[in-house]
C-alpha positions, 0 to 999 in steps of 0.5 A, a space after each residue: 853276974 860279973 863284978 869288975 875292979 880296976 887299980 892302977 890309977 895315980 897322980 903321975 907327970 906327963 910322958 911318963 907310963 901306966 898300965 891300968 888293970 881290971 880283974 874280972 871275977 863271977 860267970 866270965 865265961 859268959 863274956 864276949 867282949 871287954 873294953 876301957 871307956 874313960 870320963 872327966 867331969 861334966 863330960 859323957 865316959 868316952 870310949 877308949 879302947 876294947 877286945 873280944 875276950 875269947 878267940 882272936 884277939 881282936 883290939 880297936 881304939 878311939 882315934 885319939 888314943 891309937 898309937 899310945 894306948 895298948 889293950 890287952 887280956 890275960 884269960 887265965 887270970 881273968 884280967 884285962 890291961 891297958 897301957 898308957 905311953 906318953 901320958 898327956 894333961 888331956 888323959 886326965 880322967 876316971 878310966 872305967 873297965 867294961 865287959 859285955 856278954 855279946 861279941 860285937 866290938 862295941 865302941 858305945 856305952 850300950 852293950 856292955 852289961 858290966 861296969 867297974 867302979 873306975 880308978 883315977 889317972 891324973 896327969 900332971 904336965 
């Protein structure tokens, strides 16, 4: 089992930057990849960014956030990050960290085995 806990969300102004963190604990050696998703009320959870957990730091992003979001990892600290720049009101959402045991860089929820409770990001304009 792997436990995930996000932090770093909050109320920010449009144009600000924010860094979200996700600390993983438990059997982290079993992980193949990790990702960030976000969700707003009454909408489905949306893929944001993903990264392999070991080896090459292959990353990939949703088209809507490419260029503003940066995903990274610190394996020694078992921590995943999401740097968000030039925040927009449409970035307001509950952001989730997710982990998968597969090495496939997945952009859908299905392959992810573990989820954190989420951290709220609210952007005021």
